[in-house]
C-alpha atoms as an extended CHARMM CRD file, in Angstrom:
* protein
*
       168  EXT
         1         1  MET       CA            -15.7390000000      -59.0780000000      -26.9720000000  PROA      1               0.0000000000
         2         2  THR       CA            -14.1470000000      -62.4530000000      -26.5220000000  PROA      2               0.0000000000
         3         3  ARG       CA            -15.7090000000      -65.5060000000      -28.0370000000  PROA      3               0.0000000000
         4         4  ASP       CA            -16.6400000000      -68.8470000000      -26.6010000000  PROA      4               0.0000000000
         5         5  THR       CA            -13.6530000000      -71.1660000000      -26.2930000000  PROA      5               0.0000000000
         6         6  GLN       CA            -15.4960000000      -73.8820000000      -28.1980000000  PROA      6               0.0000000000
         7         7  GLY       CA            -15.2230000000      -71.9150000000      -31.4150000000  PROA      7               0.0000000000
         8         8  GLU       CA            -18.8100000000      -70.7100000000      -31.5110000000  PROA      8               0.0000000000
         9         9  ASN       CA            -19.4440000000      -67.1570000000      -32.5810000000  PROA      9               0.0000000000
        10        10  ALA       CA            -21.1480000000      -66.2180000000      -29.3180000000  PROA      10              0.0000000000
        11        11  PRO       CA            -20.1800000000      -64.0630000000      -26.3430000000  PROA      11              0.0000000000
        12        12  SER       CA            -18.3080000000      -65.9080000000      -23.6040000000  PROA      12              0.0000000000
        13        13  ASP       CA            -19.4580000000      -66.2570000000      -20.0090000000  PROA      13              0.0000000000
        14        14  LEU       CA            -17.0530000000      -63.4660000000      -19.0970000000  PROA      14              0.0000000000
        15        15  ASP       CA            -18.5460000000      -61.2190000000      -21.7900000000  PROA      15              0.0000000000
        16        16  LEU       CA            -22.0640000000      -61.8510000000      -20.5010000000  PROA      16              0.0000000000
        17        17  THR       CA            -20.9720000000      -61.2140000000      -16.9170000000  PROA      17              0.0000000000
        18        18  ARG       CA            -19.4010000000      -57.9050000000      -17.8980000000  PROA      18              0.0000000000
        19        19  LEU       CA            -22.4930000000      -56.8850000000      -19.8630000000  PROA      19              0.0000000000
        20        20  LEU       CA            -24.6890000000      -57.6290000000      -16.8410000000  PROA      20              0.0000000000
        21        21  GLN       CA            -22.3080000000      -55.6720000000      -14.6060000000  PROA      21              0.0000000000
        22        22  THR       CA            -22.5180000000      -52.7030000000      -16.9600000000  PROA      22              0.0000000000
        23        23  LEU       CA            -26.3200000000      -52.8950000000      -17.0290000000  PROA      23              0.0000000000
        24        24  THR       CA            -26.3950000000      -53.0840000000      -13.2260000000  PROA      24              0.0000000000
        25        25  VAL       CA            -24.1610000000      -50.0300000000      -12.8510000000  PROA      25              0.0000000000
        26        26  GLU       CA            -26.2960000000      -48.0280000000      -15.2830000000  PROA      26              0.0000000000
        27        27  SER       CA            -29.4550000000      -49.1700000000      -13.5080000000  PROA      27              0.0000000000
        28        28  ASP       CA            -27.9670000000      -48.0580000000      -10.1820000000  PROA      28              0.0000000000
        29        29  ARG       CA            -27.0840000000      -44.6730000000      -11.6430000000  PROA      29              0.0000000000
        30        30  TYR       CA            -30.6030000000      -44.2480000000      -12.9670000000  PROA      30              0.0000000000
        31        31  ALA       CA            -32.1320000000      -45.1100000000       -9.5700000000  PROA      31              0.0000000000
        32        32  GLU       CA            -29.6970000000      -42.7520000000       -7.8290000000  PROA      32              0.0000000000
        33        33  ARG       CA            -30.7580000000      -39.9130000000      -10.1270000000  PROA      33              0.0000000000
        34        34  PHE       CA            -34.4060000000      -40.6160000000       -9.3060000000  PROA      34              0.0000000000
        35        35  GLY       CA            -33.5750000000      -40.5720000000       -5.5980000000  PROA      35              0.0000000000
        36        36  SER       CA            -31.5300000000      -37.4080000000       -5.8700000000  PROA      36              0.0000000000
        37        37  ARG       CA            -34.3210000000      -35.6730000000       -7.7430000000  PROA      37              0.0000000000
        38        38  HSD       CA            -36.7190000000      -36.5080000000       -4.9100000000  PROA      38              0.0000000000
        39        39  GLY       CA            -34.3470000000      -36.1190000000       -1.9680000000  PROA      39              0.0000000000
        40        40  LEU       CA            -34.3500000000      -39.8580000000       -1.2830000000  PROA      40              0.0000000000
        41        41  HSD       CA            -31.5750000000      -42.1100000000       -0.0540000000  PROA      41              0.0000000000
        42        42  ARG       CA            -30.6820000000      -45.1170000000       -2.1850000000  PROA      42              0.0000000000
        43        43  THR       CA            -32.2540000000      -47.4070000000        0.4170000000  PROA      43              0.0000000000
        44        44  ASP       CA            -35.4650000000      -45.3580000000        0.1530000000  PROA      44              0.0000000000
        45        45  VAL       CA            -35.5540000000      -45.9520000000       -3.6100000000  PROA      45              0.0000000000
        46        46  ASN       CA            -34.9410000000      -49.6810000000       -3.0550000000  PROA      46              0.0000000000
        47        47  ALA       CA            -37.7900000000      -49.7180000000       -0.5150000000  PROA      47              0.0000000000
        48        48  LEU       CA            -40.1460000000      -48.0920000000       -3.0170000000  PROA      48              0.0000000000
        49        49  ALA       CA            -39.2090000000      -50.6780000000       -5.6280000000  PROA      49              0.0000000000
        50        50  LEU       CA            -39.9030000000      -53.5160000000       -3.1760000000  PROA      50              0.0000000000
        51        51  ILE       CA            -43.2650000000      -52.0450000000       -2.1180000000  PROA      51              0.0000000000
        52        52  LEU       CA            -44.2970000000      -51.6100000000       -5.7510000000  PROA      52              0.0000000000
        53        53  ALA       CA            -43.1720000000      -55.1380000000       -6.6580000000  PROA      53              0.0000000000
        54        54  ALA       CA            -45.2320000000      -56.5630000000       -3.7790000000  PROA      54              0.0000000000
        55        55  ALA       CA            -48.2520000000      -54.5560000000       -4.9620000000  PROA      55              0.0000000000
        56        56  ARG       CA            -47.8460000000      -55.9300000000       -8.5090000000  PROA      56              0.0000000000
        57        57  ARG       CA            -47.9080000000      -59.4510000000       -7.0370000000  PROA      57              0.0000000000
        58        58  GLY       CA            -51.0230000000      -58.5490000000       -5.0480000000  PROA      58              0.0000000000
        59        59  GLU       CA            -49.2040000000      -58.9430000000       -1.7350000000  PROA      59              0.0000000000
        60        60  PRO       CA            -49.2810000000      -56.2300000000        0.9130000000  PROA      60              0.0000000000
        61        61  MET       CA            -45.8470000000      -55.1210000000        2.1410000000  PROA      61              0.0000000000
        62        62  SER       CA            -45.5900000000      -54.8350000000        5.9110000000  PROA      62              0.0000000000
        63        63  PRO       CA            -42.8790000000      -52.8210000000        7.6800000000  PROA      63              0.0000000000
        64        64  SER       CA            -41.3940000000      -56.0370000000        9.0960000000  PROA      64              0.0000000000
        65        65  ALA       CA            -41.2700000000      -57.6640000000        5.6400000000  PROA      65              0.0000000000
        66        66  LEU       CA            -39.6350000000      -54.5230000000        4.2550000000  PROA      66              0.0000000000
        67        67  ALA       CA            -37.0600000000      -54.5990000000        7.0660000000  PROA      67              0.0000000000
        68        68  ARG       CA            -36.2210000000      -58.2340000000        6.2350000000  PROA      68              0.0000000000
        69        69  GLU       CA            -35.9340000000      -57.5240000000        2.5030000000  PROA      69              0.0000000000
        70        70  LEU       CA            -33.6260000000      -54.5420000000        3.0810000000  PROA      70              0.0000000000
        71        71  GLY       CA            -31.6690000000      -56.0690000000        5.9720000000  PROA      71              0.0000000000
        72        72  LEU       CA            -32.5630000000      -53.1470000000        8.2460000000  PROA      72              0.0000000000
        73        73  SER       CA            -33.3910000000      -52.9680000000       11.9360000000  PROA      73              0.0000000000
        74        74  PRO       CA            -36.9740000000      -52.1460000000       12.9130000000  PROA      74              0.0000000000
        75        75  SER       CA            -35.9800000000      -48.6320000000       14.0120000000  PROA      75              0.0000000000
        76        76  ALA       CA            -34.1130000000      -47.9120000000       10.7710000000  PROA      76              0.0000000000
        77        77  THR       CA            -37.0960000000      -49.1950000000        8.8050000000  PROA      77              0.0000000000
        78        78  THR       CA            -39.4610000000      -46.9470000000       10.7510000000  PROA      78              0.0000000000
        79        79  ALA       CA            -37.2320000000      -43.9410000000        9.9970000000  PROA      79              0.0000000000
        80        80  LEU       CA            -37.1510000000      -44.9090000000        6.3020000000  PROA      80              0.0000000000
        81        81  ILE       CA            -40.9510000000      -45.2560000000        6.1470000000  PROA      81              0.0000000000
        82        82  ASP       CA            -41.3470000000      -41.9380000000        7.9840000000  PROA      82              0.0000000000
        83        83  ARG       CA            -39.1270000000      -40.2230000000        5.3610000000  PROA      83              0.0000000000
        84        84  LEU       CA            -41.0730000000      -41.7510000000        2.4720000000  PROA      84              0.0000000000
        85        85  GLU       CA            -44.3810000000      -40.8730000000        4.0800000000  PROA      85              0.0000000000
        86        86  ALA       CA            -43.2730000000      -37.2710000000        4.7250000000  PROA      86              0.0000000000
        87        87  VAL       CA            -42.6440000000      -36.6980000000        1.0020000000  PROA      87              0.0000000000
        88        88  GLY       CA            -45.8370000000      -38.4800000000       -0.0670000000  PROA      88              0.0000000000
        89        89  HSD       CA            -44.2740000000      -41.5750000000       -1.6230000000  PROA      89              0.0000000000
        90        90  VAL       CA            -45.6950000000      -44.1030000000        0.8560000000  PROA      90              0.0000000000
        91        91  GLU       CA            -48.7620000000      -44.4010000000        3.0450000000  PROA      91              0.0000000000
        92        92  ARG       CA            -49.4040000000      -46.7220000000        5.9490000000  PROA      92              0.0000000000
        93        93  GLU       CA            -52.7610000000      -48.5040000000        5.8690000000  PROA      93              0.0000000000
        94        94  ARG       CA            -54.4200000000      -50.7660000000        8.3730000000  PROA      94              0.0000000000
        95        95  PRO       CA            -56.2230000000      -53.6180000000        6.6110000000  PROA      95              0.0000000000
        96        96  SER       CA            -59.8210000000      -53.9890000000        7.7500000000  PROA      96              0.0000000000
        97        97  GLY       CA            -60.3630000000      -56.5970000000       10.3900000000  PROA      97              0.0000000000
        98        98  ASP       CA            -56.9270000000      -56.3600000000       12.0410000000  PROA      98              0.0000000000
        99        99  ARG       CA            -55.9250000000      -52.9780000000       13.4450000000  PROA      99              0.0000000000
       100       100  ARG       CA            -52.5520000000      -54.3760000000       14.5870000000  PROA      100             0.0000000000
       101       101  ARG       CA            -51.3090000000      -54.9380000000       11.0530000000  PROA      101             0.0000000000
       102       102  VAL       CA            -49.8760000000      -52.2390000000        8.8140000000  PROA      102             0.0000000000
       103       103  ALA       CA            -49.5630000000      -52.4360000000        5.0360000000  PROA      103             0.0000000000
       104       104  LEU       CA            -47.4780000000      -50.0080000000        2.9910000000  PROA      104             0.0000000000
       105       105  HSD       CA            -48.5640000000      -48.7020000000       -0.3670000000  PROA      105             0.0000000000
       106       106  VAL       CA            -47.5490000000      -46.0030000000       -2.8240000000  PROA      106             0.0000000000
       107       107  PRO       CA            -50.3120000000      -43.4020000000       -3.3380000000  PROA      107             0.0000000000
       108       108  GLU       CA            -51.2880000000      -42.1120000000       -6.7730000000  PROA      108             0.0000000000
       109       109  ALA       CA            -49.1350000000      -38.9660000000       -6.4200000000  PROA      109             0.0000000000
       110       110  GLY       CA            -46.0750000000      -41.1330000000       -5.7590000000  PROA      110             0.0000000000
       111       111  LEU       CA            -46.9380000000      -43.4060000000       -8.6580000000  PROA      111             0.0000000000
       112       112  GLU       CA            -47.2020000000      -40.3880000000      -10.9590000000  PROA      112             0.0000000000
       113       113  GLU       CA            -43.7190000000      -39.1900000000       -9.9690000000  PROA      113             0.0000000000
       114       114  GLY       CA            -42.3760000000      -42.6580000000      -10.6460000000  PROA      114             0.0000000000
       115       115  ARG       CA            -44.0510000000      -42.7140000000      -14.0480000000  PROA      115             0.0000000000
       116       116  LYS       CA            -42.3330000000      -39.4490000000      -15.0000000000  PROA      116             0.0000000000
       117       117  MET       CA            -38.9750000000      -41.0830000000      -14.3670000000  PROA      117             0.0000000000
       118       118  PHE       CA            -39.5240000000      -44.6500000000      -15.4940000000  PROA      118             0.0000000000
       119       119  VAL       CA            -41.9760000000      -44.5150000000      -18.4100000000  PROA      119             0.0000000000
       120       120  PRO       CA            -39.3450000000      -42.8770000000      -20.6470000000  PROA      120             0.0000000000
       121       121  LEU       CA            -36.9370000000      -45.6740000000      -19.7030000000  PROA      121             0.0000000000
       122       122  ALA       CA            -39.5620000000      -48.3170000000      -20.4970000000  PROA      122             0.0000000000
       123       123  GLU       CA            -40.1840000000      -46.6580000000      -23.8620000000  PROA      123             0.0000000000
       124       124  ALA       CA            -36.4530000000      -46.5580000000      -24.6390000000  PROA      124             0.0000000000
       125       125  PHE       CA            -36.1620000000      -50.2340000000      -23.7180000000  PROA      125             0.0000000000
       126       126  ALA       CA            -39.1400000000      -51.1190000000      -25.9200000000  PROA      126             0.0000000000
       127       127  ASP       CA            -37.5920000000      -49.2330000000      -28.8420000000  PROA      127             0.0000000000
       128       128  SER       CA            -34.2530000000      -50.9880000000      -28.3580000000  PROA      128             0.0000000000
       129       129  TRP       CA            -35.9480000000      -54.4090000000      -28.2220000000  PROA      129             0.0000000000
       130       130  ALA       CA            -38.1520000000      -53.8470000000      -31.2730000000  PROA      130             0.0000000000
       131       131  GLY       CA            -35.9490000000      -56.0400000000      -33.4710000000  PROA      131             0.0000000000
       132       132  PHE       CA            -36.1980000000      -59.0980000000      -31.2180000000  PROA      132             0.0000000000
       133       133  GLY       CA            -38.6560000000      -61.7700000000      -32.2740000000  PROA      133             0.0000000000
       134       134  PRO       CA            -40.7120000000      -63.8870000000      -29.8570000000  PROA      134             0.0000000000
       135       135  ALA       CA            -38.1330000000      -66.6880000000      -29.6510000000  PROA      135             0.0000000000
       136       136  GLU       CA            -35.3230000000      -64.2450000000      -28.9020000000  PROA      136             0.0000000000
       137       137  ARG       CA            -37.4410000000      -62.5270000000      -26.2430000000  PROA      137             0.0000000000
       138       138  GLU       CA            -38.0610000000      -65.9100000000      -24.6000000000  PROA      138             0.0000000000
       139       139  VAL       CA            -34.3130000000      -66.5430000000      -24.4410000000  PROA      139             0.0000000000
       140       140  VAL       CA            -33.6280000000      -63.0590000000      -23.0690000000  PROA      140             0.0000000000
       141       141  ALA       CA            -36.3660000000      -63.4320000000      -20.4360000000  PROA      141             0.0000000000
       142       142  ARG       CA            -35.0340000000      -66.8330000000      -19.3680000000  PROA      142             0.0000000000
       143       143  PHE       CA            -31.4570000000      -65.4640000000      -19.2980000000  PROA      143             0.0000000000
       144       144  LEU       CA            -32.5130000000      -62.5560000000      -17.0890000000  PROA      144             0.0000000000
       145       145  ASP       CA            -34.5390000000      -64.8130000000      -14.7750000000  PROA      145             0.0000000000
       146       146  VAL       CA            -31.7400000000      -67.3230000000      -14.2170000000  PROA      146             0.0000000000
       147       147  SER       CA            -29.1660000000      -64.5350000000      -13.8690000000  PROA      147             0.0000000000
       148       148  THR       CA            -31.3220000000      -62.8400000000      -11.2360000000  PROA      148             0.0000000000
       149       149  GLU       CA            -31.6870000000      -66.1020000000       -9.3160000000  PROA      149             0.0000000000
       150       150  ALA       CA            -27.9250000000      -66.6750000000       -9.4880000000  PROA      150             0.0000000000
       151       151  MET       CA            -27.3510000000      -63.1560000000       -8.1450000000  PROA      151             0.0000000000
       152       152  LYS       CA            -29.7690000000      -63.7760000000       -5.2580000000  PROA      152             0.0000000000
       153       153  ALA       CA            -28.0810000000      -67.0670000000       -4.3890000000  PROA      153             0.0000000000
       154       154  VAL       CA            -24.5760000000      -65.6200000000       -4.3130000000  PROA      154             0.0000000000
       155       155  SER       CA            -25.7950000000      -62.4470000000       -2.5990000000  PROA      155             0.0000000000
       156       156  ALA       CA            -27.3080000000      -64.5150000000        0.2340000000  PROA      156             0.0000000000
       157       157  GLU       CA            -23.8230000000      -65.8380000000        0.9760000000  PROA      157             0.0000000000
       158       158  TRP       CA            -22.6950000000      -62.2430000000        1.5870000000  PROA      158             0.0000000000
       159       159  ALA       CA            -25.5480000000      -61.3230000000        3.9430000000  PROA      159             0.0000000000
       160       160  PRO       CA            -24.4400000000      -59.3350000000        6.9910000000  PROA      160             0.0000000000
       161       161  PRO       CA            -24.0980000000      -61.4340000000       10.1680000000  PROA      161             0.0000000000
       162       162  HSD       CA            -27.0910000000      -59.7650000000       11.8590000000  PROA      162             0.0000000000
       163       163  GLU       CA            -29.3100000000      -60.6840000000        8.9120000000  PROA      163             0.0000000000
       164       164  SER       CA            -28.5510000000      -64.4030000000        9.0570000000  PROA      164             0.0000000000
       165       165  GLN       CA            -28.9650000000      -64.4260000000       12.8510000000  PROA      165             0.0000000000
       166       166  ARG       CA            -32.3750000000      -62.7390000000       12.5680000000  PROA      166             0.0000000000
       167       167  ARG       CA            -33.6290000000      -65.3970000000       10.1330000000  PROA      167             0.0000000000
       168       168  ARG       CA            -33.0690000000      -68.2730000000       12.5750000000  PROA      168             0.0000000000
């Protein structure tokens, strides 16, 4: 690892970037293994993650919102949802009061499959973080938050042309 050019005994920006790249690659590999185990495409796994994240925030995920998040056409999104529904990972619901709207959610059986794959990872993470005190955890959380926002900002610059046209 290289050190900061100002003589401090800390990893450089390049070191941190490479560590994040390594974490991202390993995270991708883990998600691909989950998808492979369940016969899912990588985009299907990403869709599940987005639907679950929306549920954690208490926000229903609609097919059109999912299409925007994934940068997919409506027909490709319908095919993706059909695949996920066929294997029991997603269900379409119509919220009461508006039969035109559709909300996507992951049923208990799908959640249980996800737990089998991701609870061991969460436990391994918790074990590896056991030596971090509260102040260090605050720094790590802030680092991850700002790094994620930086990734989103730069990623938006690389959006496919059809995605930016659709947002207008």
